[in-house]
C-alpha positions as CSV (number, residue, x, y, z in Angstrom):
1,M,0.0,0.0,0.0
2,D,1.5,3.4,-0.9
3,A,1.9,6.2,1.5
4,G,-1.2,8.1,0.4
5,K,-3.4,5.1,0.9
6,R,-1.8,4.4,4.2
7,R,-2.5,8.0,5.4
8,I,-6.2,7.7,4.3
9,A,-6.5,4.3,6.2
10,E,-4.8,5.8,9.2
11,S,-7.1,8.8,9.2
12,A,-10.2,6.5,8.8
13,S,-8.9,4.4,11.7
14,M,-8.6,7.4,14.0
15,M,-12.1,8.6,13.1
16,L,-13.7,5.2,13.6
17,I,-12.0,4.7,17.0
18,G,-12.6,8.2,18.3
19,E,-16.3,8.3,17.2
20,G,-16.8,4.7,18.6
21,V,-15.2,5.6,22.0
22,L,-17.4,8.7,22.3
23,A,-20.5,6.7,21.5
24,L,-19.6,4.0,24.0
25,W,-19.0,6.6,26.7
26,R,-22.2,8.6,26.2
27,P,-24.5,7.0,23.6
28,E,-27.6,9.1,24.1
29,A,-25.7,12.5,24.2
30,H,-23.6,11.5,21.2
31,C,-26.6,10.5,19.2
32,R,-28.5,13.7,20.1
33,L,-25.6,15.8,18.5
34,W,-26.7,14.3,15.1
35,R,-30.4,15.2,15.5
36,G,-31.4,17.6,12.8
37,D,-34.7,19.2,11.8
38,A,-37.9,17.2,11.7
39,G,-38.0,14.5,9.1
40,P,-36.7,11.0,8.4
41,W,-33.2,11.8,9.8
42,S,-34.5,13.0,13.2
43,R,-36.7,9.9,13.5
44,L,-33.7,7.6,12.8
45,V,-31.5,9.5,15.3
46,D,-34.4,9.3,17.9
47,W,-34.6,5.6,17.3
48,F,-31.0,5.3,18.3
49,V,-31.3,7.7,21.3
50,D,-34.0,5.4,22.6
51,R,-31.7,2.3,22.2
52,P,-28.3,3.1,23.9
53,N,-27.3,-0.6,23.8
54,V,-27.7,-0.7,20.1
55,V,-25.5,2.4,19.8
56,R,-22.9,0.8,22.1
57,A,-22.9,-2.4,19.9
58,V,-22.4,-0.3,16.8
59,A,-19.7,1.8,18.6
60,A,-17.9,-1.3,19.7
61,A,-17.9,-2.6,16.1
62,E,-16.6,0.8,14.9
63,V,-13.7,0.6,17.5
64,A,-12.9,-2.9,16.3
65,T,-13.0,-2.0,12.7
66,G,-10.8,1.0,13.3
67,C,-8.3,-1.1,15.2
68,W,-8.3,-3.8,12.5
69,L,-7.6,-1.2,9.9
70,A,-4.8,0.3,11.8
71,F,-3.1,-3.0,12.6
72,R,-3.6,-4.3,9.1
73,Q,-1.2,-1.7,7.8
74,E,1.5,-2.9,10.0
75,R,1.8,-6.4,8.5
76,G,4.6,-7.3,6.3
77,P,8.1,-5.7,6.2
78,A,8.7,-2.5,8.1
79,R,7.8,0.5,6.0
80,S,8.6,4.1,6.3
81,V,6.5,7.0,5.1
82,R,8.6,9.6,3.2
């Protein structure tokens, strides 16, 4: 994988892990941040606000995916980014 793709993968890993940790920590508050005006989006967000354990499960999957993506880059010979 070239350096540009590794940087993109690293950035995606950081976002997945960070967002997942925030959602694990305070699922209802984190979901409420995404509530918009009335409409389908707000109804979807409200559904998640009412189900914090679903949010936690999705968040745990995000953290796991972010870690997998980050660790996947480290396989193979040592690489340097120049």
